[in-house]
C-alpha positions, 0 to 999 in steps of 0.5 A: 500500500502507498501512503504519504510520508509522515513528514509531509504536510498534506497542504504541499500536495496542493502545490503539486496537484491543482483542483483538489480540496484539503479538508482540515477537519479530517486531515485528508486531501480529496481530488476527483474520487481519490482520497489522500491522507496519512493512512494511505491513498484510496479511491472512491467508487460511485456505484462501483464504477470508475471510468478509464479516464478516472483511472488514468488521472489517478495513476498520473496523480500517484506517479507525480506524488512518487516522483516528488518523493512524497509517498512511501510503500508500506506493508 
């Protein structure tokens, strides 16, 4: 599983990814069916459906997070 590194402020993600929303009440960053928080990176299914376009965008975001050294792999 991938998660944001502990030393990363989730607000930094906003500098990398535009169009999302940081919710300080739950300490999560939300961007089009993708939740990013200190516990991990998860997807939100709408009626059990994710389009190919949605999946492509999510993979691009995850790739950008990895390249920016904001993510670590955990067991």
